[in-house]
N, C-alpha and C positions, 0 to 999 in steps of 0.2 A: 423409520423403516425403509423409506425409499432411498435415503442416502446410503444405508448399510447394504442394500441390494446392489446399488451401483458400484460400491466399493468391492463387493465380492466378485463382480464381473471383471473389474480391473485386476484384482488379485489373481483370479483364475488365469487371465492373460499372462501375468508375470510368471506364474508357476508352470504354464504349459508352453511356453515358448522358450530427449534431454531437454532441460528445457528443449523445445522442439528444435530439430536439426535444421529445418528450412532448406532442405536439399540433400540429395544422396551423398553419403560420405564414402570415399574409397579407401579401403585398408585402415590402418591405424593412423589417426589424425587428431590434431589439436585445432579446434575451430574457434577463432577469435571473433568477438562480436562487439559492435558499438552502435548506438542509436540516438536519434533526436526525437523527442516527444513534443507534439503540438496538440494541446487539448486543455481540459479543465481538471482541476483538483479541488475537491471539497473535503475538509478535514472534520472529524467528529468533534474537535475542540471548538468549532464555531457554535454548534448547538449547546455545548456545555457552558460556553460564555453567555449565551442567551439566557439560560436558566438562572445563572447567578445574578445577572444584571436586572432581571425582571423583579427581583425582590425590592430593589430601589425604585420601582415604577419607571424603569428606564428601558426603552424599547430599541433594540439593535436592528438596524437595517442589514440586509445581506452583505457579506463581505465582497468587496470589489477586487478585481485583478486575480480572479481564480483561473483565468485562461491566458496562458503564455507558453513560450517554448523553453525547454531545458536543454542547454548545450551538452551537458554531461548527464545523460539520463539513464541509459541502460548499457552497461558494458560488462564483459566477462568472457568466459571460455567454456568449452566442453571438450573433454578428452574422450574419443571414441576408440574402443578396442574391438577389432574385427574378430568375429566368432565363426560366422558362416556355417551354422549347424541347423540345417533345415530352414525354417522361416525365421529363426533367430539370427539376424545378420551382425549385430554388435551390441555391446553394453557401453554405457557412458556415465561419466561423472563430471559435473561442472559446477562453476560458481558464477553467479550473476549479481551485479550490484546496481540498484536503481536509486537515483538521487533526484529529489525535487526541491526547489527553493522558490519561495513566493514572498513578495512583500504586499501585505493586505492593507486596505484602507476601508473604513466604513464610518458612518455617522450613527448616533443614537439620539433619541429624544426623551426628555422627561418634562414634567409639568411646566417648569419655568426655565428651561435651558436646553442647550444643544451640546452633545458630546462628540468630539472629534477624535477618532481612534485610528491607530495604525499598529501593525505587528509584523515582525520578521518570522517566517515559518520555514522549517526544514523537515522533510520526510526522507528517511533513508531506510530501505529494506533490501536485504540480501538473501538470495536463494542458493542453497546447495542442493543440486539435483542428482538423483541416482535413478537410472532406468535402463531399459532395453529397447532395441529397435526390432520390430517384427515386420517381415516382408512377405506377405502372402502372395503378392505378384511383383513383377519386376519394376512396376511404376507406382506402387502404392505401399505405404509404410504406416504402421501403428506404433506409437511410442508411449507405453505406460511408464509412469515415473513416480518417485517419491520425492517430495520437496520439503526441506528443512528451512523455514523462513524465520529470519530475525528482523524485527521492526523497531524503529525509534522515531519519535517526533519531538521537536522543540518549538516553542513559541515564546517570543519576547515582545510584549506589547507596551505601548505608551498611550495613556488616555488623558485628554484635557476636556474638562467640563466648563462651558461658558454659560453662566446663568446664576440662578439662586437655588441651591448652593453651587458655587464654582468648586472645581476640584482638579487635582493632578494625581494621576495614578500610574502604577506599573503592574504588569501581569507577567507571570512566568509559569509555563506549563511544560511538563515533559512526560513522555510515555515510552516504555520499552516493552517488548514482548517477543516470545519465540513460540512457534507452532509447527507441528508436522502435518503436511498436506499430501493428498493423493491427486494426481492428474493424469491426463492422457493427451497426446498430440497425434495429428494425422497429416500425412503428406501425399500429394498426388502429382506426379510429373506429367505435365502437358507434352513436353518434348525433352530433348537433351539439355535445354537451357532454362526453361521456365517451370516453376513448381508452385502449386497452390497448397496452402497449409492452414491448419487450425490448431489451437492449443486451449485446453480447458483445465481449470482447477475445480474439482467437483466434490471433494470429500476432505474433511478435517475438523478438528485436530485428530491425528491418528499417531499411535506409538508415542509421540511426545505431545502431551497435553499442553494447551496454550497457557503460558504463564508470563508475568512481567510485572512492571511497576508503573504506578500513576502518581504524579505529584502536581499540585496546583497551589500557587501563592499569588494573591492579589492584594495590593496595598494602595490605599487612597488617602490623600490629605485634603480635607475640605476647609473652607474658610471658617467652619465652626467646629472642627474636630478631625477625627481620622477613623478609618475602618480597615480591618484586616480579615481576609478570607483564606482558609487553608483546607486542603484535602490531600490525603496521602494513603495509598493502599495498593492492592494488587491490580493487575491489568491483564485482560485476555482478549484474544481476537481470533477470527478465522476468516478465510478468503474465498471469494467466488470470482472466477475469471473466465472470460471468453475472448479469444483473439483469432481473427481471420486475416489472412494476408497472402502475398505472392512474392516470389523472389525470382531473379533472373541472373544468369551468369554473364558478366560483362568482360571477363578475361579469365584465363585458367586460375582456378582456386578462389577467385573473388566474385562474390555475389552481392547484389543490391536487393533490399527488400523493403516492402511497405506493409503495414498491418493496421487494422482497425481494432483498437483495444477497448475493452470495458472491464473494469475490476472494482469490486466492493470488498473492503475489509471491515467486517462488523465487529465493533469493539465496545467494551465497557470495563469499569473498574469493579473490583470485588472487595467487600468488607473494608472500605476506607475509614480512616479517622478523619472527621471533618468538623470544622467549627467556623463561626463568623463572629467577630468582635467589633462592636461600635463604641469607640471610646473605652470606658472601663467596664462595659456591660456585654454579656453574651447575647447575641442576636439569635433567638431561637428559630425564627422563620428563616433567617439567612443560613443558619447551620443546617436546617433541614434541606434547603435548596442546594447547598454545597454537596450534601450527600446524594441528593437526587441527580444533580448534574453529573457527578462522577459515575453513578451506577446505571444510569439510563443507557440503553443499547442504541448506538448511533453508527453511521457508516463513514468510512473514509472512501470517497468515490473518485475514481480516475476514469476518464474516457477521452478518446481522441485518436489521432493518427501518429504512427511511429514510422520514421524513416531511418534506415541504417544499412550496414554492410557487414558481411562475414568474410573471413579469409582463412583458408585451410593450410595448416602446416603438416606435411606428411612426416610421420615418425617411424 
């Protein structure tokens, strides 16, 4: 009920009056943006891996190297169309692409052995933003928006077990999803050069219900046999985000900005087909845990500092 109430407030603002603009836009303009992210990234696939491995009495340590920088992290553009109709100053349409790449390493322990594991991980999500800029005062702006977000994850892992039994394994997981979200941004100009701003995603999925695909395959060869785990089904997510920052004009049309970002994308699979096979036999407990691993609700968590620049092209 609380989320619906907040949404109605945002909808009211839309009817009575971008990603966030991060500074006042003059006239019709195309604002280009690029950023570098320094922070942590935890994927929901880490918890799902933990569930499937615990069946083999194998305890995974937390994944390492979840904190590093991404040189190509957030880039895109917003097109602003000047309206100047009362407090409605412009409408905007934009596209922003966020890309994160990580190489993870972790160990696992079982009764008589040690697992050495590593995986290459990629997260890509793109936002199509549609919204308006409301200017109740000359130095304060409110930016309600609708966000169409597409998400994809890939993980390719290689596992080596040293002990009894010893094993070699490979793991492949992919997820995709699309969801409609509602958010709002705020901007306050300290002076002609400096702006404080905030951006929030606070409601979704809306208009476009969250939908996508989940796929997981894990194959292991033991010194005494083999095992194969599989799950495939629907995938859904929604996002919660808060971003606070500041920007400053360093030369005409060029701004530098820094933000403190925190975002959770809560995800799970829906109605997957799952099974686990050990040799020629169906592993009932393993099959159950493959299903639980897929359907449990977990978070993709991002938090850290973002540094970047925007440049305006007058049209």
